[in-house]
C-alpha positions in Angstrom: 182.3 84.0 120.2 180.4 87.0 118.7 176.6 87.2 118.5 176.8 86.6 114.7 179.1 83.7 115.1 176.9 82.1 117.8 173.8 82.5 115.6 175.7 80.8 112.7 176.4 77.6 114.8 174.0 74.8 113.9 173.6 72.0 116.6 172.3 68.5 115.9 170.7 66.5 118.6 170.3 62.8 117.9 167.7 60.9 119.9 165.4 57.9 119.9 162.2 59.8 120.0 161.2 63.5 120.0 162.5 65.6 122.9 161.5 68.9 124.5 164.1 71.7 124.3 162.2 74.1 126.5 164.6 75.9 128.9 167.8 74.4 127.4 169.3 77.5 125.8 168.7 75.8 122.4 166.1 76.9 119.9 164.8 74.3 117.4 165.0 75.8 113.8 162.7 73.1 112.3 160.2 70.6 113.6 161.9 67.6 115.2 162.0 64.3 113.5 161.8 61.1 115.4 165.6 60.8 115.4 167.2 64.2 115.3 166.6 67.9 115.9 168.4 70.9 114.4 168.8 73.9 116.8 170.8 77.1 117.3 172.3 78.1 120.7 170.6 81.0 122.5 173.7 81.5 124.7 177.4 80.7 124.2 177.9 78.2 127.1 174.5 76.3 127.1 174.6 76.2 130.9 170.8 75.4 131.2 171.2 72.4 128.9 174.1 71.1 131.0 172.1 71.7 134.2 169.1 69.7 132.9 171.3 66.8 131.8 173.0 66.8 135.2 169.6 66.9 137.0 168.4 64.0 134.8 171.4 61.9 135.8 171.6 62.8 139.5 168.4 64.4 140.6 165.8 62.8 142.9 163.0 60.8 141.4 159.6 62.7 141.4 156.0 61.8 140.8 155.0 63.4 137.6 151.5 61.9 137.2 149.4 60.7 140.2 149.3 56.9 140.3 152.4 56.4 138.2 155.9 55.4 139.3 158.3 58.2 140.2 160.3 59.5 137.3 163.7 61.3 137.0 163.5 65.0 136.2 163.6 65.9 132.5 162.8 62.3 131.7 162.8 62.8 127.9 166.6 63.2 128.1 166.7 59.5 128.5 166.2 59.3 124.7 169.0 61.8 123.9 172.1 60.1 122.4 174.5 62.8 121.1 174.8 66.6 120.8 177.2 67.8 118.1 177.6 70.4 115.4 175.4 69.7 112.5 176.4 69.1 108.9 175.1 71.6 106.4 173.5 68.8 104.5 171.3 68.0 107.5 169.0 70.8 106.2 168.4 69.0 102.9 165.3 66.9 102.2 165.9 63.2 101.6 165.9 63.5 97.8 168.4 66.4 97.8 170.5 64.6 100.4 170.8 61.5 98.2 171.4 63.5 94.9 173.5 66.3 96.3 176.7 65.6 94.3 174.8 65.6 91.0 172.6 68.7 91.9 175.6 71.0 92.5 176.8 70.3 89.0 173.6 71.3 87.3 173.2 74.5 85.3 169.7 75.1 86.8 167.8 73.7 89.7 164.4 74.8 91.1 163.6 74.2 94.8 161.9 75.6 97.9 163.7 77.0 100.9 162.4 77.8 104.4 164.0 80.9 105.9 163.8 81.6 109.6 164.3 84.7 111.7 165.9 84.4 115.1 164.8 87.9 116.2 162.3 88.3 119.0 159.6 90.9 118.0 157.1 90.4 115.1 158.4 93.4 113.2 162.0 92.5 113.8 161.3 89.0 112.4 159.7 90.3 109.3 162.5 92.9 108.7 165.1 90.2 109.1 163.3 87.9 106.6 163.2 90.7 104.1 166.9 91.3 104.6 167.7 87.6 104.1 165.7 87.6 100.8 167.7 90.7 99.7 171.0 88.9 100.5 169.9 85.9 98.5 168.9 88.2 95.6 172.5 89.6 95.5 173.8 86.1 94.9 171.7 85.8 91.7 173.5 88.7 90.0 170.4 90.3 88.5 168.9 87.0 87.3 172.1 85.7 85.7 172.6 83.0 88.4 169.1 82.6 89.7 165.7 84.0 90.5 163.4 84.1 93.6 159.9 83.5 92.2 157.5 83.6 95.0 157.5 83.7 98.8 155.0 83.5 101.7 155.6 84.5 105.3 154.1 82.5 108.2 154.9 83.4 111.8 158.6 84.2 111.7 159.4 82.0 108.8 159.3 82.4 105.0 158.8 79.7 102.4 160.3 80.7 99.0 160.6 79.2 95.5 164.1 79.6 94.0 165.7 78.7 90.7 169.5 79.0 90.6 172.7 77.3 89.4 174.1 74.3 91.1 177.0 76.5 92.2 174.8 78.9 94.0 172.8 76.0 95.5 176.0 74.6 96.9 176.9 78.0 98.4 173.5 78.3 100.1 173.8 74.9 101.5 177.5 74.9 102.7 178.4 78.5 103.4 178.3 79.0 107.2 176.4 82.3 107.0 173.3 80.6 105.5 173.1 77.6 107.9 170.8 79.2 110.4 169.1 81.6 108.0 168.0 78.9 105.5 166.8 76.0 107.7 165.5 73.7 105.0 165.9 72.9 101.3 163.0 71.0 99.8 162.3 69.5 96.4 159.5 71.2 94.4 156.1 69.4 94.6 154.8 68.0 91.4 152.4 70.9 91.0 153.4 74.2 89.4 153.9 77.5 91.2 151.2 80.1 91.2 153.4 82.2 89.0 153.7 79.4 86.5 149.9 78.8 86.7 149.2 82.4 85.9 151.8 82.6 83.1 150.6 79.3 81.5 146.9 79.9 82.0 144.7 78.8 79.1 140.9 78.7 79.5 140.8 75.6 77.3 142.8 73.6 79.9 140.2 74.1 82.6 137.6 71.5 83.4 133.8 71.8 83.3 131.9 75.1 84.0 128.7 74.2 85.9 125.7 76.5 86.3 123.9 77.0 89.6 120.8 75.0 90.3 117.7 76.3 88.6 116.2 77.4 92.0 119.4 79.1 93.3 119.0 82.7 94.4 120.1 85.7 92.4 122.4 88.6 93.3 122.1 91.9 91.3 125.5 93.4 90.5 125.0 97.2 90.4 128.2 98.2 88.7 129.8 98.7 85.2 127.9 95.8 83.7 128.8 92.2 83.0 130.4 90.5 80.0 128.1 87.5 79.8 130.3 85.9 77.0 133.3 85.4 79.3 133.7 81.7 79.9 133.4 82.0 83.7 130.3 84.2 83.4 128.4 82.6 80.6 127.1 79.7 82.8 126.0 82.0 85.7 124.7 85.2 84.2 121.0 85.6 83.4 121.3 87.3 80.1 117.7 88.3 80.0 118.3 90.1 83.4 121.1 92.3 82.1 120.0 96.0 82.1 121.7 99.3 81.3 120.5 102.3 83.3 122.7 104.7 81.3 121.0 107.4 79.2 123.6 108.0 76.5 122.6 106.8 73.0 125.6 104.5 72.9 125.0 102.9 76.3 121.3 102.8 76.9 120.9 99.5 75.2 124.3 98.1 76.0 124.5 96.3 79.4 128.0 94.9 78.7 131.0 95.7 80.8 133.5 97.9 79.1 136.0 98.5 82.0 136.2 95.1 83.8 135.0 96.0 87.3 131.5 94.6 87.2 132.6 91.3 85.5 135.1 90.6 88.2 132.6 91.4 91.0 130.0 89.1 89.3 132.4 86.1 89.1 133.2 86.4 92.8 129.5 86.7 93.7 128.7 83.5 91.9 131.8 81.3 92.5 133.4 83.0 95.6 136.8 82.0 94.1 138.0 80.8 90.7 140.0 77.6 90.2 142.6 78.2 87.6 144.4 74.9 87.7 144.5 72.4 84.8 141.3 70.3 84.5 139.8 72.2 87.4 136.0 72.4 87.8 134.3 75.7 88.4 130.9 75.4 89.8 128.7 78.5 90.0 126.4 78.7 93.0 124.5 82.0 92.5 122.7 83.4 89.5 123.8 86.8 88.4 121.6 89.7 87.3 123.3 92.9 86.2 122.4 96.6 86.5 124.9 98.7 84.5 125.2 102.2 86.0 128.8 103.0 85.1 130.1 104.0 81.7 133.2 102.8 79.9 135.4 105.1 82.1 134.0 103.5 85.2 132.1 106.7 86.0 128.5 107.7 86.7 126.8 109.9 84.0 126.7 113.6 85.0 123.1 114.1 83.9 121.4 111.8 86.4 121.2 111.7 90.2 122.7 108.5 91.5 119.9 108.1 94.1 117.3 108.1 91.3 119.3 105.5 89.4 119.4 103.2 92.5 115.6 103.5 92.9 115.1 102.5 89.2 117.4 99.5 89.7 115.6 98.3 92.9 112.2 98.8 91.4 113.2 96.8 88.3 114.8 93.8 90.0 112.6 93.4 93.1 109.7 92.6 90.7 111.5 89.3 89.9 112.3 88.5 93.6 115.9 89.7 93.9 116.8 90.3 97.5 120.5 91.1 97.4 122.1 94.0 95.6 125.9 94.3 95.5 127.2 97.9 95.2 131.0 97.7 95.0 131.3 101.5 94.3 133.1 104.2 96.3 132.9 108.0 95.9 136.4 109.0 96.5 135.6 112.7 97.0 133.3 111.9 100.0 135.0 110.5 103.1 132.8 109.9 106.0 134.1 111.2 109.4 133.3 114.0 111.8 135.4 116.7 110.1 134.1 115.8 106.6 130.4 116.2 107.7 131.0 120.0 107.6 132.5 120.0 104.2 130.3 117.5 102.3 126.5 117.7 102.1 125.1 116.7 105.5 122.2 115.2 103.6 124.3 112.1 102.6 121.8 111.5 99.8 123.2 108.2 98.4 123.5 106.5 101.8 120.1 107.9 102.8 118.6 106.5 99.5 120.1 103.1 100.2 118.6 103.1 103.7 115.1 104.2 102.4 115.1 101.6 99.6 116.3 98.9 102.0 113.3 99.5 104.3 110.8 100.2 101.6 111.5 97.1 99.4 112.9 94.9 102.2 116.2 94.2 100.4 119.8 94.0 101.4 122.4 96.4 99.9 126.0 95.3 100.3 128.4 98.2 100.1 132.1 98.7 100.6 134.4 100.8 102.8 136.5 101.9 99.9 140.2 101.6 99.4 143.3 103.5 100.5 145.6 103.9 97.5 149.1 102.5 97.3 150.5 106.1 97.3 148.7 107.0 100.4 149.9 103.9 102.2 153.4 104.8 101.2 152.9 108.4 102.6 151.7 106.9 105.9 154.8 104.7 106.2 157.2 107.5 105.3 155.4 109.8 107.8 156.0 107.4 110.7 152.4 106.0 110.9 152.9 102.5 109.6 150.3 99.7 109.2 148.0 99.2 111.1 148.2 102.4 113.1 147.2 104.7 110.2 143.6 103.3 110.5 143.0 105.8 113.2 143.6 108.7 110.8 140.5 110.5 109.5 141.9 110.2 106.0 141.5 106.4 106.3 137.7 106.7 107.0 135.1 105.0 104.8 133.9 106.5 101.5 130.3 107.3 100.8 128.0 105.3 100.7 129.7 102.9 103.1 128.2 104.7 106.1 124.6 103.7 105.2 122.8 102.5 108.3 120.7 99.8 106.8 123.3 98.5 104.3 125.8 95.7 105.2 129.2 97.4 104.7 132.2 95.2 103.9 135.9 95.7 104.5 138.8 93.5 103.4 141.1 91.0 104.9 144.5 89.7 103.6 144.2 86.1 102.4 148.0 85.6 102.0 151.4 87.1 102.1 152.4 85.2 98.9 154.3 87.4 96.5 155.0 86.0 93.0 157.2 87.0 90.1 161.0 87.0 89.4 163.3 88.5 92.1 160.4 89.4 94.3 161.9 90.4 97.7 159.2 92.9 98.8 157.4 92.4 102.1 153.7 91.9 102.4 152.3 94.7 104.5 149.6 92.8 106.3 150.2 89.4 107.6 147.9 86.6 106.6 144.4 87.0 108.1 145.0 90.6 109.1 143.0 93.5 107.6 144.2 94.5 104.1 146.4 97.6 104.1 143.9 99.4 101.8 140.7 98.7 103.7 138.9 101.8 105.2 137.1 102.1 108.5 134.1 103.6 110.1 132.2 104.5 112.1 128.9 104.8 110.2 126.2 107.5 109.8 124.9 106.9 113.3 128.3 106.3 114.8 127.7 102.6 114.6 130.3 99.9 113.9 131.3 99.9 110.3 132.1 97.7 108.4 129.9 95.0 109.8 131.7 92.2 107.9 135.0 91.6 106.1 136.1 89.1 103.5 139.3 88.4 101.6 140.2 91.1 99.1 144.0 91.2 98.8 147.1 92.7 100.2 149.9 95.2 99.3 153.6 94.8 99.1 156.2 97.2 100.6 159.6 97.5 98.9 162.7 98.5 100.8 162.6 101.9 99.0 159.2 102.4 100.7 157.2 102.0 97.4 153.9 100.2 97.8 152.4 98.0 95.0 150.0 95.2 94.2 151.1 91.7 93.2 149.4 88.8 91.5 150.1 86.6 94.4 148.3 88.9 96.9 145.6 90.0 94.5 142.2 88.4 94.0 141.7 86.3 90.8 138.5 87.0 89.0 136.8 87.0 85.5 137.8 89.7 83.1 135.4 91.6 80.8 136.9 89.9 77.8 136.9 86.5 76.2 140.6 86.4 76.2 142.4 86.7 78.6 139.4 85.4 80.6 140.9 86.3 83.9 142.1 89.4 85.7 143.5 90.1 89.1 143.2 93.1 91.5 143.0 94.0 95.2 140.2 96.0 96.8 137.2 96.0 99.1 135.2 95.9 95.8 136.2 92.3 95.5 135.6 91.4 99.2 132.0 92.6 99.1 130.8 90.0 96.4 132.2 87.2 98.5 129.9 88.4 101.3 127.0 88.5 98.8 127.9 85.0 97.7 127.6 83.7 101.3 124.5 85.7 102.1 122.8 84.2 99.0 123.8 80.7 100.0 122.3 81.3 103.5 119.1 82.5 101.7 119.1 79.3 99.6 119.5 77.1 102.7 116.7 78.9 104.5 114.4 78.6 101.5 115.2 74.9 101.4 114.0 74.7 105.1 110.7 76.3 104.2 111.5 80.0 104.8 110.4 81.3 101.4 109.6 84.8 102.4 112.7 85.6 104.5 113.0 89.2 105.5 116.1 91.3 104.8 116.5 91.8 108.6 116.6 88.0 109.3 118.9 87.4 106.3 121.4 90.0 107.7 121.0 88.7 111.2 121.9 85.1 110.1 124.9 86.3 108.1 126.3 88.5 110.9 125.6 85.9 113.6 127.7 83.4 111.6 130.8 85.7 111.5 134.0 84.9 113.4 137.5 86.4 113.6 140.4 84.5 112.2 142.2 82.4 114.8 145.2 81.6 112.6 148.9 82.1 113.7 147.9 84.8 116.3 148.2 87.4 113.5 144.7 88.7 114.1 145.3 89.1 117.9 148.5 91.0 117.1 146.5 93.4 115.0 144.0 93.9 117.8 146.7 94.5 120.3 148.4 97.1 118.1 145.2 99.0 117.5 144.2 99.0 121.2 147.5 100.6 122.0 146.6 103.6 119.8 142.8 103.8 120.1 140.9 101.1 122.1 138.0 99.4 120.3 138.7 101.2 117.0 139.7 97.8 115.6 136.0 97.0 115.5 135.6 99.8 112.9 138.2 98.1 110.7 137.1 94.5 110.8 133.5 94.7 112.2 132.2 91.4 113.5 134.4 89.2 111.3 134.2 86.9 108.3 130.8 85.3 107.7 130.4 81.5 107.3 127.4 80.4 105.3 127.6 76.8 106.7 127.8 78.0 110.3 124.8 80.3 109.7 122.2 77.6 109.5 123.7 74.4 110.6 123.3 73.0 114.1 125.1 70.0 115.6 124.9 68.1 118.9 126.6 70.9 120.8 125.0 73.9 119.1 121.5 75.3 118.8 120.3 78.2 116.8 117.1 80.1 117.5 115.5 82.6 115.1 112.6 85.0 115.2 111.2 87.8 113.1 108.3 90.2 113.5 107.5 93.9 114.0 108.1 95.7 117.2 106.1 98.7 118.3 108.2 101.7 119.5 108.2 102.4 123.2 107.6 98.8 124.1 109.8 95.9 125.4 109.6 92.4 124.0 110.8 89.4 126.1 112.1 86.1 124.8 112.7 82.9 126.7 116.2 81.6 125.7 116.7 78.0 126.8 120.2 77.6 128.3 120.0 74.0 129.6 121.3 72.7 132.9 123.4 70.1 131.1 126.0 72.8 130.6 126.8 72.6 134.3 128.1 69.0 133.7 130.1 70.0 130.7 133.9 70.1 130.9 135.5 73.4 131.9 135.8 75.4 128.8 134.1 78.1 126.7 130.3 78.2 126.5 129.1 80.9 124.1 126.0 82.8 123.5 125.9 84.9 120.3 123.0 87.3 119.9 122.3 89.3 116.7 119.4 91.7 116.5 118.7 93.5 113.2 116.0 96.0 112.5 114.8 98.3 109.7 113.8 101.7 111.1 112.6 104.7 109.2 115.4 107.3 108.5 115.3 111.0 108.3 114.7 112.6 104.9 117.0 115.5 105.8 119.8 116.0 108.3 121.6 113.6 110.6 120.4 114.4 114.1 118.3 111.5 115.3 118.8 109.9 111.9 117.0 106.7 112.9 113.3 107.1 113.8 113.4 104.2 116.2 116.4 102.7 118.1 116.6 99.3 119.7 118.5 98.1 122.8 118.8 94.5 124.0 120.0 92.8 127.1 120.3 89.2 128.3 119.6 87.9 131.8 120.3 84.6 133.5 117.5 82.2 134.4 117.6 83.0 138.1 116.5 86.7 137.7 113.1 88.0 138.3 111.3 89.6 135.3 110.6 92.8 137.4 114.4 93.3 137.6 114.6 92.9 133.8 111.9 95.6 133.3 113.7 98.0 135.6 117.0 97.4 133.8 115.4 98.1 130.4 113.6 101.3 131.5 116.5 103.7 131.1 118.6 104.4 128.0 122.3 104.6 128.9 124.3 107.5 127.4 127.8 106.2 127.9 129.8 103.0 127.9 130.6 103.5 131.5 127.0 103.3 132.6 126.6 99.9 131.0 129.5 98.6 133.1 127.9 100.1 136.2 124.5 98.6 135.5 126.0 95.2 134.9 128.0 95.5 138.1 124.8 96.3 140.0 123.0 93.3 138.4 125.6 90.4 138.1 122.8 88.2 136.7 122.9 90.2 133.5 125.2 88.7 130.9 128.0 91.0 129.7 128.4 90.9 126.0 131.1 92.3 123.7 130.8 94.9 122.4 129.1 96.7 125.2 125.4 97.8 125.1 126.1 101.5 124.2 128.4 100.8 121.3 126.3 98.0 119.8 123.0 99.9 120.3 124.0 102.6 117.8 123.5 100.5 114.8 120.6 98.7 113.0 122.8 95.5 113.2 123.4 94.8 116.9 125.7 91.8 117.5 127.2 90.6 120.8 129.1 87.6 122.1 129.1 86.4 125.7 131.5 83.6 126.8 131.9 81.8 130.1 133.7 78.7 131.3 131.7 77.4 134.3 127.9 77.0 134.2 126.0 76.6 137.5 122.7 74.7 137.4 120.9 77.4 139.3 121.6 79.8 136.3 119.1 77.6 134.4 116.3 77.5 137.0 114.2 79.1 134.2 115.0 80.1 130.6 117.4 83.1 130.2 115.5 86.3 129.3 116.4 88.3 126.2 114.8 91.7 126.5 114.5 94.0 123.5 113.4 97.6 124.0 112.3 100.0 121.1 112.6 103.7 121.7 110.7 106.3 119.5 113.1 109.1 118.6 111.0 111.6 116.6 108.3 112.3 119.2 105.4 110.8 117.1 102.2 109.9 118.8 101.5 106.9 116.6 104.9 105.7 115.2 104.9 102.9 112.7 106.0 99.4 113.9 109.6 98.4 113.0 110.5 95.1 111.3 113.2 93.2 113.2 114.8 89.8 113.5 116.7 87.9 116.2 119.2 85.1 115.9 120.6 83.5 119.0 123.3 80.8 118.9 124.2 78.7 122.0 127.2 76.5 121.7 129.4 74.4 124.0 132.9 74.5 122.5 134.0 71.7 124.9 131.6 69.4 122.9 130.5 67.6 126.0 127.0 68.9 126.7 124.1 67.7 124.5 122.9 71.3 123.9 120.7 70.7 120.8 118.5 68.0 122.2 118.1 69.8 125.5 117.1 73.1 123.8 114.7 71.2 121.6 113.0 69.6 124.6 112.7 72.9 126.5 111.3 74.6 123.4 108.7 71.8 123.1 107.7 72.3 126.7 107.4 76.1 126.2 105.1 75.4 123.2 102.9 73.1 125.3 102.6 75.7 128.1 101.8 78.4 125.6 98.9 76.4 124.1 97.7 75.7 127.6 97.6 79.4 128.5 95.6 80.3 125.5 
């Protein structure tokens, strides 16, 4: 039997309850039901299966679980009744199984299929899935006998929507070549496909549009303007806070969006995502103010310096209390990397202006990494530098002003691999929850990790002819700049950034509801970054990290930063989680010490991950000119266990390390210091310093006293009387085993510390 013939054999195992096929030379091609499993043979003779059955029947009894009676080896084989070649109809859902004879007579039938790859490697699986889709496409004879409407890949499988004739349906079911390629045929759910939703979209079919609460925070969209009359935008835009900062006679009094970019950004900042389904409710959460700085061609006017425009915008809108400014703009002629510093102005005026304004007005600028074009992604693939390896190339570096040190820079993640449209057989480049193929990467102006955060901004498709394109299924849906059609779709970091702005504004709202009415920009950034996590889904993200580490270790941090923020996680504690916050000024050339309660109850918790997440954000002065010692003050923090003497802490904080290796050496000398990722040298470069420490076993002696968080400030410009620096600290302690009552214990320790402090006054 040839390899192809073996792979085409479909085996059916009938049993009385689910069985485990591990080590049997059989690979299940779909999830087992209670009564049968479909599988394909990994080998021709199935010797391992025969051996396990023989051992079950003749092997000695063995104790599987202490205290229970001895069991035969492979005891689940007791429930196995028969092993035989499957019928092609075993892959049909119950509805199709019962109606099969009628279905194959129909002129047209629409259904879903699940395609499976039997290849081993990730790339091999994806290539085989694409090949299978191409083979199916050939059956359709250019749409005469059928169409493939949309598909989505998930971990070696592909779910696709197909419409075809009953004749083709019968061939896909009964022809032997398809039996282990198409592993399931399913009736369409009652709801329509996304392709149909988009094609049939009518704004009048939607449900209610709901405005944000009157006291909800505002985000200023610094962009091409906003069309306030769009049905999605009308309930959320503050029309009296729409301004044009253009000078031309036609535009100076016209704050409306004439190119569509700003309106799309504004809708995502308020709603996060639009719901386009019939009768769907769309509830705005954030009020929108608008600063139009781009003309109808989506360009800045030649007559005015952009840095001056930004100052006018900030001065205008901070007067009414706006804290968050979304700047989804990239300057495509200014990439930021070591080589480019010699060819573009070293002044970096725009990024520098953002940094100065951020400190002066205590506001948050949200900027973007910029986008790699479809044509450039194609060139990378044709040149043998496929995704994600091309992120190491200088030409994939961030665009100005994404390098700004005090801004929060945002990159993009892929929300889906869903491709829609007739005969769509292209392959999504990024798998779900991996970085978008177009996102750019840092480092930043001070060689710090950039971007700090990522959000979902779309994906690209790769055709077999190597062409790269966008697709409605992988794009982001947003409001248009028109009344009709009211929606548009596009991919880009421009549309990831407002989603971060949305979450940051919701964090601001939550903190204000808790009584923090004058929240600093540093604390707002710290809460947002501290909440960020990496996607755990389907191992896709770990695969990306592994591939990047093979070509340039740790560079993956300059693609995805610290992850995707979570506005709920940012402020919400539970029984097993405690969040500590602090904000103040720090004097350069001093060290501040914080008692961090890590209670003894963690020693009694189940073995599993205990996690400390520390985020320190500060707002130093920046140089007016040049890049050497760009930050007037730098910060460095370390965390020590509760059984360490404070004199040891002071000695450890007295020297600035110059390399990553020295951090490892210092930690090795002092094992009582917690090792965070990323390491101290890398995280200390930025004004946003975030680290995570995880451990599984906690000893009670570690908590003899509170842990010590030490934060040192270093003056870099040689000033005798440097200005104090605003900073904020957020510390999260969590027991992921959910067995230690962390919150109450931390609360009790903090209360004791407060009593002691009053007694020492």
